[in-house]
N, C-alpha and C positions, 0 to 999 in steps of 0.2 A: 282372303282377297276380295275387294270391292270390284264386282263386275259392272254394277250400275249405281252412278253416284249423279243427284239430281239436287241442285242447290237453287233455291228462290224462284220456283217455277209460278208464272202467273199466266193464266189464260183466259180471255174474255171474247165475247161474241157481240158485235154490233147489229142490233135489230132496229127496226122502225120505232120504237119507243124508248130505246135507250141502250144501254151497255149492260150485258149480263156478266157479272164478275165470277165465274165458274171455278176458277181454280185462284187461291190467292196465298201466294207466296210460300209455297210448301217445299220442304227439303227432305229427303230420304236417301236410303242406299240399300241395295241388294247384294249380298256376298254369293260368290260362285258357289254353286251347288245347293244354295238356299232356298226355302220356301217361304215366301211373305204374304200375308193374306192383307188386303184392303177391304175394310168392312165399314157400312153406313148406310143410312136411308138412302132412297132414290132421290136423285139430285144433290147429293152431297158432294160430287166433284169426282167420284172413283174413277169412271169409265174415261171422262175427259181427260184426266192426269195422265194416263197411260196412252190414249190418243195423242195427247199433246208430245209425249215423249217420241212416239212413233212418227209422228209427222204426218198423220192421217186425218186431220181437221179440214173443213172447207176453209176456202181462202177468206171468208168474211171472219175467221176467227185470228185473234190477235194473240201470239204466244211469246212471252219472253222469259228468260232464265238466265241467273249469272253463269251457270255452267250444266252441261247435260254431258256427262261422259259414259261412254260404255266400252268396256275392255281397253281403256286407256286411249279412246278416240273422243275428241270433243264434237257431240252430235249437231250444236248449234252451227259450226263451221263447215257442215257438209253439204254438198249441192244436193238439189232433188234427186239426181241421178243417182249419187253415192248412197242417198238415204233409201231408194229403191232397191239397190243392191244389197244392203244391209236387211231389209225386210225379207223374211224366208230363210235367207242364208244364216243370219247370226241371230235375228231375234223372230220367233213364230207367235202368231195371235190366234186365239181360239175364240171367235166372235160369239155372242151371246144368243143369236138365233140361227141356227145352221140352215132353216128353211129359206130365209132372206138373205145369208151369207153365201150360200151355194148357188152357183149359177143354174136355173131351172132348164136352160137350153143346152147344156153340156152334160155328156156322162160323167160318173165318177173317175173313170180312167182320164178323160181328157184334163179334168180339173187337179187330178193328183200326179199326173206327169208333167204338167206345165212348169211348177216351180223347178223340178229336177233338170228338165231340159235348158230352163233359163240360167238357174245358179250353179249347176253341176255340169251342164254341157253335155248331158247324156244323149245317146242315140235313143230312138224310139223304142227299140227292142230292149235296152238296157233300162230305160225309164219305166217300160211297163213290167219288167221283172221287179224292179224296186218297190214299185206300186203294189205288187201283190204280196211282196214281203212285209209292206207296212200294214197291208190290211190285215195280214195274219198277225202282225205285231200288236194291232190294237183289238185282237179277238173277234174279227169279223167273221161269220162262218161263210163258207163257199165263195172264197173272195174272187175266183174266176168269173163267176155269175155277177157278182156285185159291180165289178169293173163296168160292165156293158151298161148298167141300170142307171137312170136319171134320179135326181134327189127326190121327186115326189114318189118314187116307188119303193123308198126305204122308210122305215120307222123313225121315230124321233131318235131313238137311242143310237141307231144305226148312223144317221146322219150326225150326231154328234161325234161318233167314233171316227168317220170320214173327215171331220174337220180337224180332229186330233191328228190323224194321219197327216194332212195337209200341212199343218203346223210344225211338225217335227220331222217332215220329209228330208230337209236337207241338213238335219243334225244342228239345229240351232244351239247357242249356249243359253239362251232364255227363252222361255214361253209364257206368254201373257195370256190367261185364261179368264175370259170375262164372263161371269154368270154362266159357267159351263153346264150346270145343272138345272137351270130355269127350265119348267116345263115339262120335266122328265118325272116318272113316278119314282117312289123311295127306292125300290130295288134297282132300277136303271142308274139312279143317282150314285148309289153305292158302288155298282160296277164301273161307272166312269171315275170315281175318284180312286178306286183301287188302281185302275188304269194309269192315271196320272202319277200316283205314288209310285207304281212299278216302273214307270218310264223315268222318273226322277233318279230312283236308286240305280237302275242299270245304265244311264246314260250321264247322271250328274248334271243335269240341265237344270238350271236355276226357273223357279216357277214363281209368277206373282199371280194370285188368286184374288179376283174382283168378286164380292158377293155381299149380300145382307143378311146370308144364313150363317149364324155363330156356329152351328153345326158342322158345317162344311170347313169351317176356318179351323176348328179343333180338332179335326181328323186330317188335316193336310198341311197345316202352316207350323212353322217353329217360331215365327215372330208376326206380330200384327199392327197394322196403323189403322187407327179407328179416325174416320173423317167426317167432318160436319160442317155444312156451310163453306164448302170449298178451302177447308184448313185441317190440318191433322191435329185433332184435340188431346189425342194419347197414342203413344205407342210403346211396346215392349214385347217381352217374349211371350208364348202363348200362356205359360203359367201365371205371368204377372198379370196379364190383362183378365184371364179368368178367377185367379184367385186374389188377386192384389189390386183390383182397378181402383184408379184414383179420381176420374172426371166423373161428374153426376151424368153425362150423356152415357158414357159406358155403363156405368150403373144400371141406367135404363135399358140400354139394349139386354143386357144380361137379366134383368128382371121380367122382361117381356117374352122370355122363351121357356117352354114347360120343361120341367125337371123329372128326371127318370124315378127319383127318390122322393118326389113331391107329394103331397094332400091332392089325391083326385077331386076334391072339392073345392081347392084353392084355386081362386081366378087369378089370371095373369094381370099384370100391371102396366098398363099402357103408358106411353109418354104422351102427355097432353100437349095438345097444339099443334102448330104445322110447321115445316121446316121454313127457314126463313126465304123472302123474296131477293133473289140475288140480283136482281135489277136495282134494288135499293138494299143492301146488305146493312145489318147493324153497324152502329159505330164501334160497338165494344164487342165483348164476345157473342159469336153468332148464337149460341145457345141460351143466351140471359133470358129471351121471353119466355122459355118453356121450363127454366130451370127453379126448382122450389127453393134453392139456397141462394138464389140471385142477390146481390149486394148493389148498391148504387154505383161503386167502382166498375161491376161488371157491364153495366149499359154504356159507359162512356170510353174505356179503354179496353183493347185488346190484351188478353192475359198473356204475361211472358212464359217461355219456355223454361220450366223447372225440370232439371235432370234430377233424377231419384236414384240411378244406378248407371252402369255402363250401358244397359240396355233399355232402362225404363225412364221416359219422359212423359210430362203432361202440360197442357196449358190451361191453367185454371187459377183463379185469383184466391180459391181456397187453400192453396198451397201457401199463401203469405203467412209469415209467423203470426201476423195478427188478425187473421181471418177467424171466424168462429170454427170450432172444432167439431165437425161434422163426419158421419160414417154411412156407408152404404147400409140401406135398409133391405133386409132379405126376409 
């Protein structure tokens, strides 16, 4: 069953020098109880996509879509008040930097009980009891003492756990995790990912994981969307993306990460060049200027979406029957 369906989403920002076309006509879905990863370089449109779905962008952002349906409700037709009621209660979000997302002026208890009192109409004592339960659920030691503390008194890992507790406080059907392991050391990263996996398995909550770390994606997600230049260039199951990728950008991402069984002396292969300027995005394929397999048609026309299987699709002119036959170099 599809929990979230997004069709032809476009998001742009009007600034002094022009219009930034951050997201350009993307469509995707998330099934109930599914974990989906959105991966790509900084500036590819990952976070803006989900902030657009949530309606959390500033007023100067222009958001259009043919349809954004969540659990059968058309979100584009909801009023701001109805959207706010949905936030937290049905959709939770773990923001990228807990130090700036948590309010430094309020205690953990105040910030954790607020959504419970707003969305679940709990009394103060009930909300506090639920807050303690949530802190235990996210494995924060000595939760009674932590409730009285302020964000600056907690370590990075504890702040991230508090953010997760706030996101799942009201039992949402979907949680969006935006770079939840950024700036955490490897040990704490593993603990946070184990925690999210445990929450997904015990509550059947759908999870959208936004990251540039393919290692995080591999351990968390059953399906992956690869974004570049505000578009989805490839999508498929984790196995299809890691073992049978078709887009040169996906090849570049996979070749730029170290492998456990690789030669210690082997150098990583970077993706040369820089991401496109979304003030003036390329007319054709956004990856064309950096692609070693670029053809004249790539610079002139956006590639069509080629469906390879029920779960695997790619947008690349190399899929055309008359295109040169190339394969990933490893």
